[in-house]
C-alpha beads as a LAMMPS data file, in Angstrom:
LAMMPS data file: protein, C-alpha beads

392 atoms
391 bonds

1 atom types
1 bond types

-500.0 500.0 xlo xhi
-500.0 500.0 ylo yhi
-500.0 500.0 zlo zhi

Masses

1 110.0

Atoms # bond

1 1 1 205.049 -254.304 -167.758
2 1 1 203.171 -256.112 -164.974
3 1 1 205.744 -254.838 -162.480
4 1 1 204.442 -251.337 -163.004
5 1 1 201.013 -249.808 -162.707
6 1 1 198.586 -248.652 -160.058
7 1 1 197.955 -250.769 -157.012
8 1 1 194.203 -250.250 -157.439
9 1 1 192.256 -250.806 -160.615
10 1 1 191.300 -247.479 -162.217
11 1 1 189.654 -248.922 -165.328
12 1 1 185.939 -249.066 -166.057
13 1 1 184.246 -252.381 -165.449
14 1 1 182.268 -254.272 -168.076
15 1 1 179.040 -254.040 -166.075
16 1 1 175.930 -252.511 -167.606
17 1 1 176.011 -248.725 -167.308
18 1 1 179.718 -248.627 -166.491
19 1 1 180.463 -246.642 -169.646
20 1 1 178.046 -243.805 -169.017
21 1 1 179.320 -240.242 -169.319
22 1 1 180.214 -239.028 -165.826
23 1 1 180.000 -235.626 -164.155
24 1 1 183.799 -235.584 -164.039
25 1 1 183.883 -235.655 -167.842
26 1 1 181.237 -232.942 -168.053
27 1 1 183.209 -230.820 -165.596
28 1 1 186.297 -231.316 -167.762
29 1 1 184.342 -230.089 -170.799
30 1 1 183.902 -226.640 -169.220
31 1 1 187.463 -225.775 -170.205
32 1 1 186.627 -226.491 -173.821
33 1 1 183.658 -224.131 -173.785
34 1 1 186.263 -221.433 -173.185
35 1 1 188.703 -222.940 -175.687
36 1 1 186.192 -222.987 -178.549
37 1 1 185.277 -219.374 -177.764
38 1 1 188.938 -218.416 -177.913
39 1 1 189.370 -220.149 -181.272
40 1 1 186.416 -218.411 -182.930
41 1 1 187.532 -214.998 -181.674
42 1 1 190.884 -215.366 -183.424
43 1 1 189.103 -215.054 -186.768
44 1 1 186.508 -212.590 -185.496
45 1 1 189.242 -210.115 -184.592
46 1 1 191.176 -210.387 -187.857
47 1 1 189.851 -211.602 -191.186
48 1 1 192.734 -212.762 -193.354
49 1 1 193.954 -215.935 -194.982
50 1 1 196.658 -216.297 -192.330
51 1 1 194.148 -215.794 -189.527
52 1 1 191.890 -218.424 -191.112
53 1 1 194.802 -220.871 -191.218
54 1 1 195.590 -220.127 -187.570
55 1 1 191.933 -220.660 -186.640
56 1 1 191.762 -224.010 -188.413
57 1 1 195.036 -225.171 -186.831
58 1 1 193.942 -224.105 -183.347
59 1 1 190.564 -225.797 -183.765
60 1 1 192.348 -228.981 -184.832
61 1 1 194.566 -228.835 -181.730
62 1 1 191.632 -228.251 -179.372
63 1 1 189.626 -231.072 -180.960
64 1 1 192.567 -233.490 -180.877
65 1 1 193.386 -232.876 -177.223
66 1 1 189.756 -233.326 -176.263
67 1 1 189.351 -236.404 -178.463
68 1 1 192.413 -238.200 -177.057
69 1 1 191.009 -237.564 -173.578
70 1 1 187.671 -239.016 -174.691
71 1 1 189.370 -242.185 -175.909
72 1 1 191.229 -242.501 -172.613
73 1 1 188.061 -241.919 -170.591
74 1 1 186.395 -244.743 -172.487
75 1 1 188.718 -247.040 -170.513
76 1 1 189.539 -245.049 -167.369
77 1 1 186.931 -244.814 -164.630
78 1 1 186.398 -241.120 -163.766
79 1 1 184.768 -242.162 -160.503
80 1 1 188.163 -243.309 -159.185
81 1 1 190.103 -240.728 -157.192
82 1 1 193.288 -241.054 -159.240
83 1 1 191.416 -240.567 -162.510
84 1 1 189.576 -237.561 -161.112
85 1 1 192.923 -236.090 -160.130
86 1 1 194.145 -236.658 -163.685
87 1 1 191.122 -234.818 -165.068
88 1 1 191.695 -231.887 -162.713
89 1 1 195.313 -231.640 -163.882
90 1 1 194.171 -231.844 -167.515
91 1 1 191.616 -229.107 -166.836
92 1 1 194.314 -226.832 -165.445
93 1 1 196.589 -227.492 -168.406
94 1 1 193.639 -227.068 -170.776
95 1 1 192.803 -223.719 -169.204
96 1 1 196.392 -222.580 -169.731
97 1 1 196.218 -223.833 -173.324
98 1 1 192.952 -221.994 -173.976
99 1 1 194.205 -218.776 -172.396
100 1 1 197.183 -218.830 -174.759
101 1 1 195.119 -219.330 -177.931
102 1 1 194.734 -215.638 -178.932
103 1 1 198.530 -215.234 -178.832
104 1 1 199.471 -218.821 -179.670
105 1 1 201.319 -217.634 -182.762
106 1 1 202.738 -214.671 -180.867
107 1 1 203.910 -213.910 -177.346
108 1 1 202.287 -216.955 -175.718
109 1 1 203.571 -219.567 -178.138
110 1 1 205.647 -221.324 -175.486
111 1 1 202.789 -221.473 -172.981
112 1 1 200.546 -222.892 -175.695
113 1 1 203.073 -225.523 -176.777
114 1 1 204.098 -226.629 -173.271
115 1 1 200.468 -226.892 -172.129
116 1 1 199.577 -228.956 -175.201
117 1 1 202.504 -231.348 -174.842
118 1 1 201.964 -231.702 -171.081
119 1 1 198.310 -232.633 -171.637
120 1 1 199.098 -235.246 -174.251
121 1 1 201.985 -236.879 -172.407
122 1 1 200.521 -236.823 -168.880
123 1 1 197.277 -238.445 -169.997
124 1 1 199.029 -241.130 -172.054
125 1 1 201.577 -241.948 -169.342
126 1 1 198.771 -242.241 -166.781
127 1 1 196.794 -244.565 -169.054
128 1 1 199.906 -246.661 -169.661
129 1 1 200.217 -247.289 -165.916
130 1 1 196.462 -247.924 -165.666
131 1 1 196.748 -250.744 -168.202
132 1 1 200.146 -252.155 -167.195
133 1 1 199.096 -254.708 -164.589
134 1 1 196.029 -256.296 -166.160
135 1 1 196.327 -255.458 -169.878
136 1 1 199.975 -255.346 -171.009
137 1 1 198.938 -255.381 -174.682
138 1 1 196.946 -252.193 -174.165
139 1 1 199.823 -250.718 -172.183
140 1 1 202.132 -251.415 -175.134
141 1 1 199.749 -249.456 -177.313
142 1 1 200.196 -246.445 -175.051
143 1 1 203.956 -246.799 -175.272
144 1 1 203.520 -246.279 -179.011
145 1 1 201.229 -243.300 -178.400
146 1 1 203.747 -241.750 -175.983
147 1 1 206.481 -242.050 -178.617
148 1 1 204.292 -240.267 -181.161
149 1 1 203.271 -237.562 -178.662
150 1 1 206.892 -237.008 -177.697
151 1 1 207.959 -236.705 -181.339
152 1 1 205.266 -234.189 -182.197
153 1 1 205.728 -232.489 -178.813
154 1 1 209.382 -231.793 -179.496
155 1 1 208.373 -229.957 -182.665
156 1 1 205.637 -228.003 -180.875
157 1 1 208.094 -226.763 -178.264
158 1 1 210.948 -226.089 -180.704
159 1 1 208.529 -224.174 -182.925
160 1 1 207.616 -221.872 -180.044
161 1 1 211.163 -220.465 -180.077
162 1 1 211.286 -219.836 -183.835
163 1 1 210.321 -216.726 -185.838
164 1 1 206.725 -216.505 -187.062
165 1 1 207.063 -218.096 -190.507
166 1 1 209.362 -220.888 -189.338
167 1 1 207.071 -221.540 -186.370
168 1 1 204.087 -221.945 -188.670
169 1 1 205.911 -224.509 -190.811
170 1 1 207.215 -226.523 -187.854
171 1 1 203.826 -226.491 -186.143
172 1 1 202.120 -227.661 -189.329
173 1 1 204.505 -230.624 -189.376
174 1 1 203.806 -231.313 -185.690
175 1 1 200.058 -231.162 -186.312
176 1 1 200.403 -233.534 -189.259
177 1 1 202.300 -236.009 -187.064
178 1 1 199.585 -235.776 -184.419
179 1 1 196.853 -236.467 -186.945
180 1 1 198.537 -239.196 -188.972
181 1 1 199.516 -241.234 -185.911
182 1 1 196.176 -242.989 -185.287
183 1 1 195.741 -243.682 -188.989
184 1 1 199.094 -245.499 -189.029
185 1 1 198.072 -247.295 -185.835
186 1 1 200.934 -245.518 -184.073
187 1 1 203.518 -247.644 -185.882
188 1 1 206.731 -247.541 -183.885
189 1 1 210.131 -249.045 -184.776
190 1 1 210.636 -252.321 -182.962
191 1 1 206.989 -252.522 -181.916
192 1 1 205.035 -252.260 -185.130
193 1 1 201.487 -250.924 -185.172
194 1 1 198.729 -251.193 -182.580
195 1 1 196.434 -254.230 -182.862
196 1 1 192.879 -253.173 -183.615
197 1 1 191.644 -255.170 -180.619
198 1 1 193.281 -252.594 -178.331
199 1 1 191.002 -249.873 -179.740
200 1 1 187.731 -251.419 -178.671
201 1 1 185.630 -248.736 -176.959
202 1 1 182.060 -248.263 -175.832
203 1 1 180.016 -247.078 -178.804
204 1 1 177.429 -245.376 -176.625
205 1 1 180.090 -243.520 -174.633
206 1 1 182.010 -242.377 -177.703
207 1 1 178.860 -241.211 -179.493
208 1 1 177.572 -239.292 -176.488
209 1 1 180.913 -237.591 -175.867
210 1 1 181.223 -236.418 -179.483
211 1 1 177.620 -235.208 -179.406
212 1 1 178.352 -233.191 -176.276
213 1 1 181.333 -231.524 -177.923
214 1 1 179.162 -230.546 -180.881
215 1 1 176.727 -229.018 -178.379
216 1 1 179.650 -227.063 -176.916
217 1 1 180.543 -225.783 -180.398
218 1 1 176.908 -224.878 -181.122
219 1 1 176.821 -223.115 -177.773
220 1 1 179.696 -220.949 -178.934
221 1 1 177.580 -219.922 -181.936
222 1 1 174.820 -218.883 -179.518
223 1 1 177.316 -216.952 -177.387
224 1 1 178.740 -215.070 -180.389
225 1 1 175.245 -214.253 -181.652
226 1 1 174.013 -213.067 -178.269
227 1 1 177.138 -211.034 -177.513
228 1 1 177.081 -209.296 -180.897
229 1 1 173.365 -208.508 -180.677
230 1 1 173.670 -207.184 -177.116
231 1 1 175.861 -204.298 -178.345
232 1 1 174.089 -203.732 -181.689
233 1 1 171.417 -201.084 -182.320
234 1 1 167.931 -202.357 -181.571
235 1 1 166.370 -201.989 -185.022
236 1 1 164.671 -204.203 -187.584
237 1 1 167.863 -204.838 -189.578
238 1 1 169.907 -206.072 -186.630
239 1 1 166.944 -208.012 -185.258
240 1 1 166.624 -209.761 -188.619
241 1 1 170.344 -210.613 -188.592
242 1 1 169.996 -211.945 -185.048
243 1 1 167.073 -214.171 -186.036
244 1 1 168.947 -215.423 -189.098
245 1 1 171.980 -216.349 -186.987
246 1 1 169.807 -218.156 -184.440
247 1 1 167.937 -220.004 -187.186
248 1 1 171.217 -221.105 -188.748
249 1 1 172.412 -222.562 -185.442
250 1 1 169.146 -224.449 -184.989
251 1 1 169.412 -225.876 -188.506
252 1 1 172.960 -227.108 -187.920
253 1 1 171.741 -228.780 -184.743
254 1 1 168.828 -230.440 -186.533
255 1 1 171.012 -231.739 -189.362
256 1 1 173.061 -233.883 -186.999
257 1 1 170.785 -234.543 -184.040
258 1 1 167.519 -235.358 -185.811
259 1 1 168.597 -238.790 -187.058
260 1 1 172.324 -239.066 -187.763
261 1 1 173.408 -238.980 -184.118
262 1 1 171.133 -241.782 -182.952
263 1 1 171.644 -244.012 -185.976
264 1 1 175.410 -243.552 -185.824
265 1 1 175.442 -244.451 -182.138
266 1 1 173.396 -247.596 -182.733
267 1 1 175.657 -248.642 -185.604
268 1 1 178.844 -248.233 -183.562
269 1 1 177.403 -249.977 -180.496
270 1 1 176.252 -252.976 -182.532
271 1 1 179.493 -253.329 -184.517
272 1 1 181.692 -256.314 -183.754
273 1 1 184.919 -254.375 -184.347
274 1 1 184.423 -250.804 -183.134
275 1 1 187.981 -249.478 -183.242
276 1 1 188.239 -248.383 -186.878
277 1 1 184.633 -247.145 -186.968
278 1 1 185.237 -245.040 -183.861
279 1 1 188.454 -243.708 -185.360
280 1 1 186.912 -242.724 -188.685
281 1 1 183.373 -241.697 -187.765
282 1 1 183.961 -240.248 -184.309
283 1 1 187.579 -239.061 -184.348
284 1 1 188.439 -237.632 -187.766
285 1 1 185.120 -236.798 -189.443
286 1 1 183.533 -234.760 -186.599
287 1 1 186.360 -232.251 -186.967
288 1 1 184.595 -231.074 -190.148
289 1 1 181.373 -230.589 -188.190
290 1 1 183.221 -228.621 -185.514
291 1 1 185.015 -226.447 -188.084
292 1 1 181.720 -225.793 -189.858
293 1 1 180.108 -224.647 -186.611
294 1 1 183.056 -222.457 -185.555
295 1 1 183.285 -220.758 -188.961
296 1 1 179.512 -220.299 -188.998
297 1 1 179.699 -218.602 -185.592
298 1 1 182.342 -216.212 -186.928
299 1 1 180.144 -215.445 -189.956
300 1 1 177.150 -214.748 -187.705
301 1 1 179.196 -212.355 -185.606
302 1 1 180.397 -210.479 -188.693
303 1 1 176.878 -210.263 -190.133
304 1 1 175.595 -208.724 -186.895
305 1 1 178.388 -206.158 -187.054
306 1 1 177.609 -205.194 -190.660
307 1 1 174.093 -206.325 -191.638
308 1 1 173.565 -203.643 -194.289
309 1 1 174.786 -203.495 -197.876
310 1 1 176.279 -206.389 -199.798
311 1 1 178.614 -208.851 -198.091
312 1 1 182.314 -208.851 -198.802
313 1 1 183.742 -211.884 -200.614
314 1 1 185.265 -212.874 -197.272
315 1 1 181.905 -212.848 -195.491
316 1 1 180.163 -214.670 -198.338
317 1 1 182.873 -217.297 -198.253
318 1 1 182.410 -217.791 -194.515
319 1 1 178.623 -217.986 -194.778
320 1 1 178.594 -220.517 -197.599
321 1 1 181.890 -222.262 -196.893
322 1 1 181.069 -223.019 -193.260
323 1 1 177.787 -224.656 -194.248
324 1 1 179.485 -226.640 -197.026
325 1 1 182.146 -227.937 -194.619
326 1 1 179.418 -228.949 -192.163
327 1 1 177.403 -230.746 -194.848
328 1 1 180.528 -232.535 -196.055
329 1 1 181.172 -233.715 -192.507
330 1 1 177.577 -234.881 -192.187
331 1 1 177.782 -236.738 -195.506
332 1 1 180.969 -238.565 -194.531
333 1 1 179.670 -239.332 -191.051
334 1 1 176.530 -240.904 -192.450
335 1 1 178.538 -243.126 -194.747
336 1 1 181.084 -244.089 -192.085
337 1 1 178.269 -245.251 -189.790
338 1 1 176.581 -247.513 -192.329
339 1 1 174.051 -245.085 -193.783
340 1 1 173.598 -244.421 -197.473
341 1 1 175.166 -241.537 -199.303
342 1 1 172.673 -238.668 -199.058
343 1 1 171.801 -237.035 -202.373
344 1 1 169.930 -234.253 -200.557
345 1 1 173.055 -233.313 -198.591
346 1 1 175.105 -233.272 -201.813
347 1 1 172.523 -231.072 -203.558
348 1 1 172.500 -228.730 -200.563
349 1 1 176.281 -228.370 -200.686
350 1 1 176.187 -227.714 -204.447
351 1 1 173.464 -225.086 -203.978
352 1 1 175.595 -223.304 -201.395
353 1 1 178.540 -223.508 -203.762
354 1 1 176.437 -221.797 -206.439
355 1 1 175.378 -219.101 -203.952
356 1 1 178.980 -218.341 -203.034
357 1 1 180.020 -216.381 -206.182
358 1 1 176.600 -214.667 -206.364
359 1 1 176.748 -213.412 -202.773
360 1 1 178.521 -210.180 -203.627
361 1 1 175.621 -209.161 -205.894
362 1 1 172.934 -209.610 -203.238
363 1 1 172.099 -207.862 -199.952
364 1 1 173.615 -209.473 -196.884
365 1 1 170.199 -210.433 -195.498
366 1 1 169.301 -212.236 -198.728
367 1 1 172.542 -214.233 -198.688
368 1 1 172.106 -215.251 -195.044
369 1 1 168.479 -216.278 -195.378
370 1 1 169.129 -218.069 -198.673
371 1 1 171.874 -220.129 -197.033
372 1 1 169.460 -220.900 -194.190
373 1 1 166.777 -221.875 -196.711
374 1 1 169.165 -224.369 -198.318
375 1 1 169.932 -225.935 -194.937
376 1 1 166.232 -225.999 -194.069
377 1 1 165.455 -227.754 -197.359
378 1 1 168.060 -230.411 -196.537
379 1 1 166.558 -230.883 -193.063
380 1 1 163.039 -231.293 -194.469
381 1 1 164.171 -233.622 -197.259
382 1 1 166.121 -235.796 -194.818
383 1 1 163.092 -235.975 -192.535
384 1 1 160.800 -237.053 -195.381
385 1 1 163.275 -239.677 -196.547
386 1 1 163.645 -240.996 -193.008
387 1 1 159.893 -241.330 -192.599
388 1 1 159.649 -243.064 -195.947
389 1 1 162.271 -245.626 -194.947
390 1 1 160.783 -246.297 -191.508
391 1 1 157.213 -246.574 -192.752
392 1 1 158.011 -248.510 -195.927

Bonds

1 1 1 2
2 1 2 3
3 1 3 4
4 1 4 5
5 1 5 6
6 1 6 7
7 1 7 8
8 1 8 9
9 1 9 10
10 1 10 11
11 1 11 12
12 1 12 13
13 1 13 14
14 1 14 15
15 1 15 16
16 1 16 17
17 1 17 18
18 1 18 19
19 1 19 20
20 1 20 21
21 1 21 22
22 1 22 23
23 1 23 24
24 1 24 25
25 1 25 26
26 1 26 27
27 1 27 28
28 1 28 29
29 1 29 30
30 1 30 31
31 1 31 32
32 1 32 33
33 1 33 34
34 1 34 35
35 1 35 36
36 1 36 37
37 1 37 38
38 1 38 39
39 1 39 40
40 1 40 41
41 1 41 42
42 1 42 43
43 1 43 44
44 1 44 45
45 1 45 46
46 1 46 47
47 1 47 48
48 1 48 49
49 1 49 50
50 1 50 51
51 1 51 52
52 1 52 53
53 1 53 54
54 1 54 55
55 1 55 56
56 1 56 57
57 1 57 58
58 1 58 59
59 1 59 60
60 1 60 61
61 1 61 62
62 1 62 63
63 1 63 64
64 1 64 65
65 1 65 66
66 1 66 67
67 1 67 68
68 1 68 69
69 1 69 70
70 1 70 71
71 1 71 72
72 1 72 73
73 1 73 74
74 1 74 75
75 1 75 76
76 1 76 77
77 1 77 78
78 1 78 79
79 1 79 80
80 1 80 81
81 1 81 82
82 1 82 83
83 1 83 84
84 1 84 85
85 1 85 86
86 1 86 87
87 1 87 88
88 1 88 89
89 1 89 90
90 1 90 91
91 1 91 92
92 1 92 93
93 1 93 94
94 1 94 95
95 1 95 96
96 1 96 97
97 1 97 98
98 1 98 99
99 1 99 100
100 1 100 101
101 1 101 102
102 1 102 103
103 1 103 104
104 1 104 105
105 1 105 106
106 1 106 107
107 1 107 108
108 1 108 109
109 1 109 110
110 1 110 111
111 1 111 112
112 1 112 113
113 1 113 114
114 1 114 115
115 1 115 116
116 1 116 117
117 1 117 118
118 1 118 119
119 1 119 120
120 1 120 121
121 1 121 122
122 1 122 123
123 1 123 124
124 1 124 125
125 1 125 126
126 1 126 127
127 1 127 128
128 1 128 129
129 1 129 130
130 1 130 131
131 1 131 132
132 1 132 133
133 1 133 134
134 1 134 135
135 1 135 136
136 1 136 137
137 1 137 138
138 1 138 139
139 1 139 140
140 1 140 141
141 1 141 142
142 1 142 143
143 1 143 144
144 1 144 145
145 1 145 146
146 1 146 147
147 1 147 148
148 1 148 149
149 1 149 150
150 1 150 151
151 1 151 152
152 1 152 153
153 1 153 154
154 1 154 155
155 1 155 156
156 1 156 157
157 1 157 158
158 1 158 159
159 1 159 160
160 1 160 161
161 1 161 162
162 1 162 163
163 1 163 164
164 1 164 165
165 1 165 166
166 1 166 167
167 1 167 168
168 1 168 169
169 1 169 170
170 1 170 171
171 1 171 172
172 1 172 173
173 1 173 174
174 1 174 175
175 1 175 176
176 1 176 177
177 1 177 178
178 1 178 179
179 1 179 180
180 1 180 181
181 1 181 182
182 1 182 183
183 1 183 184
184 1 184 185
185 1 185 186
186 1 186 187
187 1 187 188
188 1 188 189
189 1 189 190
190 1 190 191
191 1 191 192
192 1 192 193
193 1 193 194
194 1 194 195
195 1 195 196
196 1 196 197
197 1 197 198
198 1 198 199
199 1 199 200
200 1 200 201
201 1 201 202
202 1 202 203
203 1 203 204
204 1 204 205
205 1 205 206
206 1 206 207
207 1 207 208
208 1 208 209
209 1 209 210
210 1 210 211
211 1 211 212
212 1 212 213
213 1 213 214
214 1 214 215
215 1 215 216
216 1 216 217
217 1 217 218
218 1 218 219
219 1 219 220
220 1 220 221
221 1 221 222
222 1 222 223
223 1 223 224
224 1 224 225
225 1 225 226
226 1 226 227
227 1 227 228
228 1 228 229
229 1 229 230
230 1 230 231
231 1 231 232
232 1 232 233
233 1 233 234
234 1 234 235
235 1 235 236
236 1 236 237
237 1 237 238
238 1 238 239
239 1 239 240
240 1 240 241
241 1 241 242
242 1 242 243
243 1 243 244
244 1 244 245
245 1 245 246
246 1 246 247
247 1 247 248
248 1 248 249
249 1 249 250
250 1 250 251
251 1 251 252
252 1 252 253
253 1 253 254
254 1 254 255
255 1 255 256
256 1 256 257
257 1 257 258
258 1 258 259
259 1 259 260
260 1 260 261
261 1 261 262
262 1 262 263
263 1 263 264
264 1 264 265
265 1 265 266
266 1 266 267
267 1 267 268
268 1 268 269
269 1 269 270
270 1 270 271
271 1 271 272
272 1 272 273
273 1 273 274
274 1 274 275
275 1 275 276
276 1 276 277
277 1 277 278
278 1 278 279
279 1 279 280
280 1 280 281
281 1 281 282
282 1 282 283
283 1 283 284
284 1 284 285
285 1 285 286
286 1 286 287
287 1 287 288
288 1 288 289
289 1 289 290
290 1 290 291
291 1 291 292
292 1 292 293
293 1 293 294
294 1 294 295
295 1 295 296
296 1 296 297
297 1 297 298
298 1 298 299
299 1 299 300
300 1 300 301
301 1 301 302
302 1 302 303
303 1 303 304
304 1 304 305
305 1 305 306
306 1 306 307
307 1 307 308
308 1 308 309
309 1 309 310
310 1 310 311
311 1 311 312
312 1 312 313
313 1 313 314
314 1 314 315
315 1 315 316
316 1 316 317
317 1 317 318
318 1 318 319
319 1 319 320
320 1 320 321
321 1 321 322
322 1 322 323
323 1 323 324
324 1 324 325
325 1 325 326
326 1 326 327
327 1 327 328
328 1 328 329
329 1 329 330
330 1 330 331
331 1 331 332
332 1 332 333
333 1 333 334
334 1 334 335
335 1 335 336
336 1 336 337
337 1 337 338
338 1 338 339
339 1 339 340
340 1 340 341
341 1 341 342
342 1 342 343
343 1 343 344
344 1 344 345
345 1 345 346
346 1 346 347
347 1 347 348
348 1 348 349
349 1 349 350
350 1 350 351
351 1 351 352
352 1 352 353
353 1 353 354
354 1 354 355
355 1 355 356
356 1 356 357
357 1 357 358
358 1 358 359
359 1 359 360
360 1 360 361
361 1 361 362
362 1 362 363
363 1 363 364
364 1 364 365
365 1 365 366
366 1 366 367
367 1 367 368
368 1 368 369
369 1 369 370
370 1 370 371
371 1 371 372
372 1 372 373
373 1 373 374
374 1 374 375
375 1 375 376
376 1 376 377
377 1 377 378
378 1 378 379
379 1 379 380
380 1 380 381
381 1 381 382
382 1 382 383
383 1 383 384
384 1 384 385
385 1 385 386
386 1 386 387
387 1 387 388
388 1 388 389
389 1 389 390
390 1 390 391
391 1 391 392
């Protein structure tokens, strides 16, 4: 593999500060602001079980594409011209992918699939060449990743030509292949699985990148809330719904960014073997946080459309279910980064589960503010416990 590769080194150095998040990465993230908006609007426009499944699948695709790029950018130096060019190409492909999301299961299925596969393969092939000269073991890892991307990619593209039901099945298989690959260490016939040493990344970089994506997702909640309120009647009922939606977004932000984000980052940075921690805590688990935020944004938009009366079972499920998914993600993240299981988070999730079947008997405003009160109680309890541990 040493015969291949770039003539100039495009990898980050090991010097202090070399793994900071760059403006190139932040510029790349702009595409995903649009992508997350597109995902949430799929469910906003049509509330059905099939639409929910589509939304979850699309969110998983968007997160996975972004996350694989984050792993690559932990090694590639975005300040190098070739890497910047790669990011520009990925942005263009990502914009095409995002534009196809509303009709990904319809007329734009092929555009969606081709854009997705092109992003995954182009980034992995580039990283293979980046590693080939100086790190052939890492390059071999990307050979495995390319094989897995190509296998799933074939199914994504074939599925785009199939009728709706067959497409859904084939794409579910492709998505499963995408997600199981890292967990199997990209095991490939004749090559085996990737050595864990090839997964070593900067803990600070990985933590900051995931945190920024969560900010993007929370920003989508703000956008949905603001857009819905801007066209709603200016009365006390809609103002109350607006304030409830804003408060819910703030509470989701506090739950992760008050303590969990910093402590998780410190744990990953200080770990001797970061690969599996980064895979579990910062690759798989945050998907639950992202899904919780996206579904919460959809619920906020629906509440602002219909703030009067009692909520439908669908709306109650979104209000309570989104918060439960987020709390589950927070609970697992805490544990995966060396923190204790949180009883307060478990109690909060159980309380929301109890509210779920009662929601149809209560006014919409009561359900929304009760769900917010549960989240607020978890925030306060976590803060008190944190102070007790630091002062004890």
